[in-house]
N, C-alpha and C positions, 0 to 999 in steps of 0.2 A: 264540341262546344254546344251548349243548349242556349236557345234564344227564347225570349218571351213569345207567346202566341200573338199573332197579329191578324186582324180581320178588317177588311176594307170593302166598301160597296159604293156603287154609283148607279144612278138610273136616269133615264131621260126618254124623250120622244124621238123616234127616228122616222122620217118621212122619205120613202124611197125616191120619189120624184125630185126631192131637194138634195140628193146625194147624201142621204141619211142625216141631214140637219133636222132639228137643232142639235141632236145628240148630247154630248157632254156639256153643251152650252144651253141646255133647255131652260134652266132657271133664269138666265140672263140674255136670252136670244134677242130681245128687242133693246138691249142696253143694260148697263150695270144698275140703273135705278128703276127698272121697269117692273110692271106687275103682271099677273096672270092674263088680264085682259089685253095688255099691250103685246105680250108674247103670242096670244091667240091671233090677234089681228095681223101680226107680222107673218105668221105661217100662212094664213088665208091669203094675204096680199101676195106673198111670194108664189103661191100656187096659181093664183089668178094671173099674175104677170107671166108666168111660164106658159100658161094656156094661151094667153094673148099673143105671145111671141111665136108659139107654134101653130096658132090658128086652129086648135082643136082641144077637146077635153083630154086630160091626162089621167093616168092611174093615180089615185090618191091613197094608195095603201100606206099604212103606217103601223108602228108598233111601239108600245111602251116596253123598254128593255131595262132589265136590272142585271148587273154583273157583280159577282161576289168573288173575293180572293181571300183565302185563308192560308196563312203560313204557320205551320206547327212548330213546336219548340225544337224538333229535330231537323228542321229545314224543309220538310215535305210541304209542297205547295198544292193546294186544291182550288180549282176554279169552277164556277158555275154561272150560267146565264139563264134567265127566264125572259120569255117574250109573250106579250099579249097583243094579238093582231086586231086591227080595225082599219078605219079609213077616216080621212079628214073631210068635214063638211064646211060649207061656206058661211055659217053663222053660228054664234054661240047659242047653245040650247041647254037649259037647266042650270040650277044653282048648287047642286050637290058636288061633292068632291073638291078638287083644287087643280091648279095648273091647267093642263090642256084637256081636262075632262069634258068641258063644254063643247069642244069641237071634235072629239074622238068618238066616232060612231061605230057601234057593233051591230052588224046585220042580225045576229042571233037574238039580240035583245030588242031590236027595232027602235033603238034610242041611243043617245050619247051617254057616256059615263056621267055627265053632269045631270042627266035626267034619271039615271038608274039609282036604285037604292044602294046603300053600302053593301048589303048582302048580295045583290045581283052583281055588283062590280067585283067583289072579293071572290066570287065563284069563278071568275074568268081568269 
């Protein structure tokens, strides 16, 4: 039996120290009616609270992750995942991009994705 081809994707920010949160809840991490700024502040606050509880700085490694699933008409399933590594900083910097770009810092760029040009960001 043949089925229609189906493609699905999802993406989000995962922060290692936060148990890979916000993950699939990236768009609504600070609540269902939140905006990018509120989501950024929640990530920063959660990391600062964790550092306060532990009494030391923590590893702020993070990644933007995109997962794709394709099911072909014969039932074959193909999965793919892409990751862009960086780290979270304590303040929003830059107005480019969207979502968590203003707090996602790339050492190789020496700036956040919010400060990077679209070309710089898309090369990563």
